[in-house]
C-alpha positions in Angstrom: 15.2 -5.0 2.0 13.3 -2.5 4.0 12.9 -3.2 7.7 9.1 -3.0 7.5 8.9 -5.2 4.5 6.1 -7.4 5.7 3.3 -4.9 5.5 -0.4 -5.6 5.4 -2.4 -2.4 5.1 -5.5 -2.3 7.3 -8.8 -3.4 5.8 -10.4 -0.3 4.2 -13.0 1.1 2.0 -12.4 3.4 -0.9 -14.6 5.5 -3.2 -13.4 7.1 -6.4 -14.6 10.3 -8.1 -13.7 11.9 -11.4 -13.2 15.6 -10.6 -12.7 18.4 -13.1 -9.4 20.2 -12.9 -11.2 23.4 -12.0 -12.6 21.9 -8.8 -9.2 20.8 -7.3 -8.5 24.1 -5.6 -11.8 23.9 -3.8 -11.0 20.3 -2.8 -7.7 21.3 -1.4 -9.3 24.2 0.5 -11.7 21.7 2.1 -8.8 19.6 3.3 -7.1 22.4 5.2 -7.0 21.9 8.9 -8.2 18.3 8.5 -5.3 16.7 6.6 -1.6 17.1 6.0 0.3 16.3 2.8 1.9 12.9 2.6 5.5 13.2 3.9 6.8 11.4 0.8 5.5 14.2 -1.5 8.0 16.1 -3.6 8.4 19.9 -3.8 5.3 20.2 -6.0 3.2 18.2 -3.5 3.1 15.1 -5.6 5.0 11.9 -6.1 5.1 9.6 -9.2 4.1 5.9 -9.1 4.7 3.3 -11.7 3.1 -0.2 -11.6 3.6 -3.3 -13.7 0.2 -5.1 -13.8 -0.1 -8.9 -14.1 -2.9 -11.0 -15.5 -3.6 -14.5 -16.7 -3.2 -15.4 -20.4 -6.9 -15.0 -20.9 -7.1 -11.8 -18.8 -9.3 -13.2 -16.0 -8.4 -10.5 -13.6 -9.3 -7.8 -16.1 -12.7 -9.4 -16.9 -13.5 -9.9 -13.2 -13.0 -6.2 -12.6 -15.0 -5.3 -15.7 -18.0 -7.2 -14.6 -17.5 -6.0 -11.0 -17.2 -9.5 -9.5 -17.9 -9.4 -5.8 -14.6 -11.1 -5.0 -11.6 -10.2 -7.2 -8.0 -9.1 -7.0 -5.3 -7.2 -8.7 -1.6 -8.1 -8.8 1.1 -5.6 -9.5 4.7 -4.7 -9.0 5.2 -1.0 -8.0 7.9 1.5 -7.7 8.4 5.2 -7.2 10.6 6.4 -10.0 11.7 9.7 -8.6 12.7 8.4 -5.2 16.3 7.8 -4.3 16.9 4.0 -4.1 13.3 3.5 -5.1 11.8 0.4 -3.6 10.3 -2.4 -5.6 7.1 -3.5 -4.0 4.9 -6.5 -4.7 1.2 -5.8 -4.1 -2.0 -7.9 -4.0 -5.2 -5.9 -3.8 -8.0 -8.2 -2.7 -11.6 -6.9 -2.9 -14.7 -8.3 -1.4 -17.6 -6.0 -2.1 -16.5 -2.6 -0.9 -13.9 -4.0 1.5 -10.3 -3.9 0.3 -7.2 -5.6 1.7 -3.7 -4.9 0.4 -0.7 -7.1 1.0 2.6 -5.5 0.3 6.1 -7.0 0.3 9.5 -5.4 -0.5 11.7 -7.0 -3.1 15.5 -6.7 -3.7 16.0 -3.9 -6.3 18.6 -5.7 -8.3 17.1 -9.2 -8.7 13.3 -9.0 -8.0 12.2 -10.9 -11.1 13.8 -14.1 -9.8 11.2 -14.4 -7.1 8.4 -15.2 -9.6 9.8 -18.4 -11.2 9.4 -21.9 -9.7 12.0 -22.3 -6.9 12.9 -18.6 -6.9 11.9 -17.9 -3.4 14.6 -18.0 -0.7 14.0 -19.5 2.8 14.2 -15.9 4.1 11.6 -14.5 1.8 9.2 -11.9 3.1 5.9 -13.6 3.9 4.0 -11.0 1.9 6.2 -11.7 -1.1 5.5 -15.4 -0.6 1.8 -14.7 -0.9 2.4 -12.7 -4.1 4.6 -15.3 -5.6 2.1 -18.0 -4.8 -0.6 -16.1 -6.7 1.7 -15.6 -9.7 2.5 -19.3 -10.0 -1.0 -20.6 -9.1 -2.8 -18.3 -11.7 0.0 -18.2 -14.2 0.2 -14.4 -14.0 2.4 -12.5 -16.4 3.0 -8.8 -17.2 0.5 -7.1 -19.4 0.9 -3.3 -19.0 2.7 -0.5 -17.2 0.7 2.3 -15.6 2.2 5.6 -14.4 0.7 8.6 -12.8 1.3 11.5 -10.3 -0.3 11.4 -6.9 -1.1 14.2 -4.5 -1.8 12.5 -1.2 -3.4 13.9 2.0 -3.4 12.1 5.3 -6.0 12.8 8.0 -4.8 14.6 11.1 -7.8 13.3 13.2 -8.6 9.8 12.1 -6.7 6.5 12.6 -6.9 5.8 8.9 -8.3 8.2 6.4 -6.7 9.5 3.2 -7.5 11.5 0.1 -5.5 11.1 -3.1 -5.6 13.1 -6.3 -4.2 11.3 -9.3 -3.3 13.1 -12.5 -1.2 12.5 -15.7 -2.3 8.9 -15.8 -0.7 7.0 -18.7 0.0 3.5 -19.8 1.9 1.3 -22.2 1.7 -2.4 -23.2 4.5 -4.7 -22.0 5.0 -8.4 -21.7 8.4 -8.2 -19.9 9.2 -8.4 -16.3 10.5 -4.9 -16.1 9.5 -1.6 -14.5 11.4 0.4 -17.2 9.3 1.8 -20.0 10.3 0.6 -23.4 7.6 2.1 -25.6 5.6 5.3 -25.7 3.1 6.3 -23.1 -0.6 6.7 -23.8 -2.8 8.9 -21.7 -6.0 7.5 -20.1 -7.3 10.6 -18.2 -8.8 12.3 -21.3 -12.4 13.0 -22.1 -12.8 10.3 -24.8 -12.0 7.4 -22.5 -13.5 8.8 -19.2 -16.7 10.0 -20.8 -16.2 13.5 -19.5 -16.0 17.0 -21.0 -12.3 17.3 -20.3 -9.2 15.8 -18.8 -9.9 14.6 -15.3 -8.4 14.0 -11.9 -9.1 10.7 -10.2 -9.9 11.4 -6.5 -9.9 8.6 -4.1 -11.3 8.8 -0.5 -10.1 6.0 1.7 -11.1 5.1 5.3 -11.2 2.1 7.7 -14.7 1.5 9.0 -17.0 4.5 8.8 -16.3 7.5 6.6 -15.3 10.5 8.6 -18.0 13.3 8.7 -15.6 15.7 7.0 -15.3 13.4 4.0 -19.1 13.2 3.7 -19.4 17.0 3.9 -16.6 17.4 1.3 -18.5 15.2 -1.1 -21.7 17.1 -0.5 -20.2 20.5 -0.8 -18.4 19.8 -4.1 -21.4 17.7 -5.4 -19.1 14.8 -6.2 -20.5 11.7 -7.9 -19.0 8.3 -7.2 -17.4 6.8 -10.4 -15.8 3.5 -11.1 -12.3 4.1 -12.5 -9.8 1.2 -12.6 -6.5 2.4 -13.9 -5.7 -1.1 -15.0 -8.9 -1.7 -16.8 -8.9 1.8 -18.5 -5.4 1.1 -19.6 -6.2 -2.3 -21.1 -9.2 -0.7 -22.9 -7.0 2.1 -24.4 -4.4 -0.5 -25.5 -6.8 -2.8 -27.2 -6.8 -3.0 -31.0 -10.5 -2.2 -31.1 -9.8 1.2 -29.5 -6.4 2.0 -30.9 -7.5 4.4 -33.6 -9.5 6.7 -31.3 -7.1 6.7 -28.3 -4.1 7.4 -30.6 -5.7 10.8 -31.3 -6.5 11.5 -27.7 -4.2 13.6 -25.5 -4.1 14.6 -21.8 -4.2 18.3 -21.0 -1.8 17.4 -18.2 1.0 16.6 -20.6 
């Protein structure tokens, strides 16, 4: 288990934007001299994430997000498939209005599923994993879908906490198993049909601690970006629902 396994990310705010592929070069240019690439990025400047999302049998977490409940949370197990000895991370994402708190814990790679059954926690369990396991058992959370995407992340050179991420090739598949290994076929969710745009999009997230840095404000103004709600989990569940299956089966991502 990683030495920094008990990790609570600082309280933060985040705004999301759907940005056309053609605008990304201008966005990158605006970040020069202000941000550096995330050190975990691969040779192409990105890294791949895969998350197993959990929900209640009646999808209470999904519906809370859909109606934009003031207080809500997401629960997921995350890994980085391309990393050597990729970690397995439990993550609770609590939201209260625009304020977000993340609680992350690192799990043993070979037996992480045992932590989420009654009596599965050991006396030496990471406190963050205890929080996650408690939510799983209290709310009867279970796997509902896998989501995978590529992230290009930038970290501010000047602020204590400010990040910009560009997510592409976002895809999902249904699962009801405690596994991070895909068993079925992936379905894209970054296409025009689902995102109500004229083409495949990038999901840009701006993240900061207290007050947005002035350079972020200028960047949004210069590129004329409009804030847009885009939950990867909720868009995935919508694309996997029987009511939408016929349309989304025909859709394809231009990133593929």
